[in-house]
N, C-alpha and C positions, 0 to 999 in steps of 0.2 A: 383578616384575623388569622392568627397562627393555628396550626393543627394541633390536636391533642390526642395522643394514643396512650391508653392506660392498660398496661399488661398486668396479668393476675388481678383483674379488676374486682373480683369478688371480695378482695380484702379491703378495698378502699373505704367503704362505709364504716366498717368497724374501726379502721385506722383513724378516720376523722373523729369518730365518737371517743376513742381512747385518748387521742391527742387533745381533745377539748376538756378532758377531765382534769381538774386541778383542786388543790385544797390549801387552806391556810391553817397550819398547826400553830396555835397561839403560844403554846409552851416553848416550842422550838424557836419561834420568832423572838420570844423574850430571852431565851438562852443566848441567841446570837447577839442581841442588843447588849446583854450583860458582858459577853466576850469582848465586844467593841469597847465598852467602858474600861474593862480590865487592861486592854492593850494601851489605851490612852493614859491610864493611871500608873502604869508600870514604871518603876524607877531603876530597874536593873539596866546594866549596860551591855550591849547597845539597846536603846529603846526608841519609841517614836518621839518621846519628849526631847531626846537629844537632837533629833532631826528638826523638830519645830523650832528649837532654840537657835538653829543656824539658818532659818528662813526669814526673809523680810515679812514682818507682820505675823510671824509664827505663833506668838502668844495669843493674839486675837483669834486666829484660825483654830487653835487648839481649844480655846474656851467655847467657841461656837459649836464645834463638833461635839464636845462634851454635853453642852446644853441640850442639843437635839436628841442625843442618845438618852439622856436622863429623862427628857420629856416622854420618849417612847417607853422607857422602862416603867414610868409612872402610869401611862395611859393604856398600854396594851392589856394589862390584866383587867381593866375596867370593861373593855369590849368583850373579853372572854367571859367575864362574870355575867354581863348583860345577856349574851347569847345563851349561856347555860340556864339563867333564870327564865328566859322567855321561851326557849325551845326544848329545854331538857328537864328541869325540875318540875315544870307544870305537868309533864307526862309521867312522872313517877319513875323515870328511868334509873334513878339512884337505887331503886329496890331490886333491879335486875341483877342476877348473879353472873352474868356474862362479863368478860373482861373488856370487851368493846361493844357498845350499843349504838346502832345507827337509827336516826329518826328523821323521816322526810319532813322538809319544811315547805309549806305552801308558798308559791311564788308571791302572792299578794302579801303574805305575812313577812317574807324576807324584805320585800320592797318597803313595807311600812317600817320595819326595823331600821333600814338604812335612813329613812326619813326622820324617824324619831331620834336617831343618834348621829345625825348629820354633823353637828358641831364637833363631837368627839372624834368621829372618823376623819373629818376634814383636818382637824388639828394634827392627827397622826400622819396623814398623808403630806401635809405641809412640812412637818418636821422631817420626814423622809426626803422630800424634795430639797429642803435647805441643807440637810446632811449630804446629799449627793452633790449638790452644787459646791458646798464647802470643800468636799474632797477633791473635786475637779480643780478648784482654785489652788488648793494646796499642791496637787500634782503638777500644775503649770509652774508654780513657783519652784517646786523641787527640780523640774527639768531645766529651768533657767538659772538656778542657783550656781554661783561661782564657788562651789564647795565640793569636797570629796566625801562621798558617803560609802561606808563599808558594805560588804555583801550582806552582813547580818542586818544592818539598818534597812537595806533595800528589801530584805525578806520580811521584816516587821511591817513595812509599808504595804508590801504585796498582801500580807495576811489581813491587814485592816481593809484594804481595798476589796478583797474577797468578801469580808463580812458585810461591808456596806452594800455590795452587790446582792447578797442574800436578803438583806433587809428590804432593798428596793424591789426585789422579785415578789415578796409577800405583799407589798403595797400595790404592785401592779395587778396581783391576783384579785384584790378587792375590787379594782376597777373592772376586771373581767367579769366578776359576778354582776356588777351593776349593768354592764353592757349587755350581757346575755338576758337579763330581765327585760330589757327594752327590745333587743333585736330578735330573740328567739323565745318568746314567752310560752309558746305552745310546744316547744321541742326541748326545753331545758328541765333539769331536775336538780334540786339542792337538798342536802341533808347535813345533819349534825352528827358527828361521831364523838362518842365519849369513851375515854379510857378510864375504867373505874378501879384500876388496881392500886393506885397511889392513895395518899392521905386526902388529896383533893382531886376531883375529876379533871382530866386533861381534855380540852375541847378542840375539835377540828371542824372548820366549816368547809364543806366540799360541794362540788357541783360540776355541771357540764351538760353536753347535749345528750338527750335521751334517744333520739333517732335522727335520721338525716332527711326527713321530709322537708322539701323546699330548699334544703341547703345547697345542693348542686345547681338547682334551677336559679337560685338567687346569686350565689357566690362564684360559680365555676363556668357554667355554660355561656353566659353573656360575653365572656372574654375570648371565646374560641369559635372556630368552625365546629359543626356537629362532631362530637368526639367519637373515637373508635375504642370500644372496650374488647379486650381479648383475654382468653384464659381457657384452660382445659376443664375447669369446673365452674363455669358461670351459672349454669342452669340447674335447678333442683328437681325439675320434672319436665316432661315434654310439653306441658301446658303451663309452665311456671310463670307466675306474675311476680315472684319474689324479687328477682333482679330488677325488673322495671320499677317496682315500688321503691326500692332502696336507692335507685339512681334518678328518681323523678323523671322517668322516661314514659312517653306515650306508646303503649304497646302497638297501637294501630299505625303510627307513623315511623316507628323505629324499624330498621332492617336488621334481621339476624341471619347469620350464615353458619351452618354447622359443617365442619370438615369431617371427612371419613377417618376412621382409625388408621394410624400409621403402623401399628403393630399387628401381628397375626396372633390375636389373643387365643384363638381356638387351639393353637399348637404351643404357644409360649406360656400359657397360664392355666390355673385351675382354682376355683373358688369353692371351698368346703364349708357348708353351713351345718353346724352340729345341732341336730334337732332335739336331742335328749339332755342338753346341758341345763343345769338348774338356772333359775332366774338370777341375774347379777345382784339382786337385792336379797337373795337367800342368805341365811346365817352361815351356811357352810360353803359358800361360793369360793372363798379364798382357798380353803383346803382342797376343794375340787379342782380349781384351776392350777394350783401348785402341783398336784399329782399329774394332771394332764400334760403340763409343760415339761415335767421331768421325763415322762414317757417319750415325748417328742424329741427332747434334747438327746436322750440316750440312743434313739433309733435313727434319727435323721441328723447327721453331722454336717449341717449346713448353717451358714450365718442366718440368724433369726432375729426379727424385731417384734417384740410383743408390745402392743399399744394399749395404754390405759387412759382413763379420763381423770384419775385421782392419784396423787402422790402417796396418799395414805394407803390406798389399795396396793400400790407397788410394794410398799414396805411390808404389808401383811402377807402378800403372796411370796415375796422374797424370803421372809423369815420362815415361813412354812416350808419352802423348798429346802432351805438350809437345815431345818430340823427333821426333814424326811430322811429315813435311813438309806434311801436310794441315792441321795445327793452325792455322796462321796464316790459312787460308782460311775457317775456320768463324766465322760471325757470333755464334754462341751463346757467352755468357760461361761459362767452366768454372771452378768453384771446388772445392776439396778441404778437408774438415774437417782441422784441425790444421796446414794449410799456408796456406790463404787467410784464416784467421780463426777465431774461436770459433763455436760452434754458434749462439748468439743473434745474432751479427753476420751470419752467413750466412742465417739465417731472416728477418731484417729485409730483406735484399736480395731474397730470394725473394718477399716480400710486395709489393715495390714495383718490381722490375725484371723485364724480359722481353726476349728469351729467355735462360734460364739453365739450366745443368746442374750439379748439386751432387753430389759424391761424399762420402757420409757413412756412418758406422757407428753401432753401439750406440744412442745416444740418438735417432738419426733414425728408428729402427724404430717408435717409438711416442711418444705424447704431443705430437705436433705437429698443428696444424690449419691447412691451407693450402687453403681452398676455391676453387672456380672456376679461373680461369686462373693462379692462384698455383702450381698443380701440376696438370699434365695427364698426366704420364707417370711411372711408377715402374718402375725396372729393378732386378732382384735379381741380383747377381753370382753368388751361390751360395745354397744352402739354409743357413739359420742354425743349423747344428749347433754346440753347445758342444764344445770340445776338452778331453778329460780330461788336461790338461797341468799341473795343479797338484795339490797333495797332498790338497786337500779333495775334488776331483772323483774322484780315484783311490780315496779312502776310501769315498765314496758308492757307487762302482761295486763295491767289495769287499763292502760291506754287502748290496747287492742280490744279488750272486752267492751269498753265504752263505745268503740266504733262498730260494735256488732260483729267483730271478727273473732275467730278461734285462735288463741295464742299458740296452741300446740301445732296446728297446721299452717299458721301464718308466720311463725317465727321459730319455734323449737325444732320442728321436723326439718324445715329447709336448712337450718344451720347444721343439723346433724348429718344430713345428706351430703352437704358440701364437705364437711370434715371427713366423713366416711370415704368419699371419692378421693380426697387428698391422701388418706391413708393407703388406699389401694394403689394410688399413683406412685408410692415409694418403690414399687416392685419392679415393673418392666421399664427399663430405661434406654434400651437400644434394640435394634432389629434382631440381634442374636441372643438377647437376654431371655431368661425364663425363670419361672418361680410359681409358688403357690400361696394362697391366702386362706386362713382359717378364721372363722368367726364363732366364738363360743357364746353367742347371744341368741337363744332360741326364739326371741321375739321377731327376728327376721322372717321366721316361718309361721309362727303362731298368731301374730298380730296383723291386722289388715294393712297398717302402714308399712309393714315389712315389704310388701309388694312394691310400694313407691320407691323404697331404697334400692331394691334389687333391679328395678327397671332402669335405674340410672347407671348401672354398671355397663361396661363395654358389651355390646350385643353379642359378640362372638365368644366372650369369656364363658367357659363351661361352669355351670353352677350345680353342685351336687349336694343334696340333702342327705347327711350321713349320721350314723351313730358314733359316739366318741370311741367305741372299740374298733371302728373302721378307719379312723383317721391315720394311724401309723401305717397300716398296710397300703392304703391308697397313696400316701406320700412316698413311701419307699418305692412303689412301682413307678410313680410319676418321675422321680429323680433318676431312677435306673434307666428309664426310657431316654431321658435327655442326656445322660452321660454317654 
């Protein structure tokens, strides 16, 4: 069997789960079908009608394609209505004032729905299959035709081909839902999303894997020699079972090897933990953080990355910084993700300009390489905990509770530790690099789980518990020593 080496392996379970997620938006599906009918009915020149007229059997092919699209336009709203009546209306979701409402669907209920409406769904999928076959026949005749077709006519055909592809994709997703009900009944989740803003609710059926239990053992490992998983942030504690659980590995039979640090963290780095910072949930936290960041930007003219877990908080802090009377006196350029430009645009400026302070979230926590003076200071606004504010996170929490496990320690905290370590890893990128890290989340000191996070930092990295008034003097001294 072939060998399998997975680098940055800690990302793979989440990637598998993310890639498994799919949805069928019935309104968009219907809009695409209607667009297909419009193209076939168009009489302008050039049009697809002029193409069919010059193909052998073109009239029959055109009629067939129209019939299938018309059938879809008639039947798709019926499926949407049945889903809404069965899983939406009965729960009173139309009374909710939210713009989008998600409602979990029990697997048995969804399976029964597919059984009860098998004739309708099969008719839709047959129409899609006939539509796809009819287009392929037409394309074959088009390629073999002893005719000259204009660029515009070819573009019309390309547009129609794209539309049929989108229609077919939605049909395949229905099959995916059915397959997951059979193949991964204990690891899948399905929900109905309703957009309530319009005159009538718009319904989306969504689903995918909830976790990767047994996924790798069934789908991946049988095809390879025992795999090798590598990464700088694989483990979330020195006794962590998190990695083994997510990869279906037996902790007793798996072999793990930890390499020593390649950087001299004692000399190259410093971690400052601000012990008197207000809790990130405090009402005045955005004001507090904006003031602290301005003081740092004014005193320490080094490229700085401020990591957030929320784009909304970035906007709040950035606006407060701009409205602060000290903002205009700061020589450091301050940029915010989503406000000052795209991630790539901001990264290019970090690579070439100095001094800069960038407020970023999500994608800035990992996967960026800014060596040397491109990045000297990393500031974390808060610990990167995921919030269980969506139906998938809540379902995962329910599964862990049902198994007698604690969601915070078995899922929330390990994920936060991995993300925290990835954020720390943005700083020291070479043997002669240096820099400092500041964390404005006092829970690292006050909460018992803070010790778990701190224990997973490089052992030689100095960790200082400081007051916010001590941050600037300590940073100034640190950078002066290294210059």
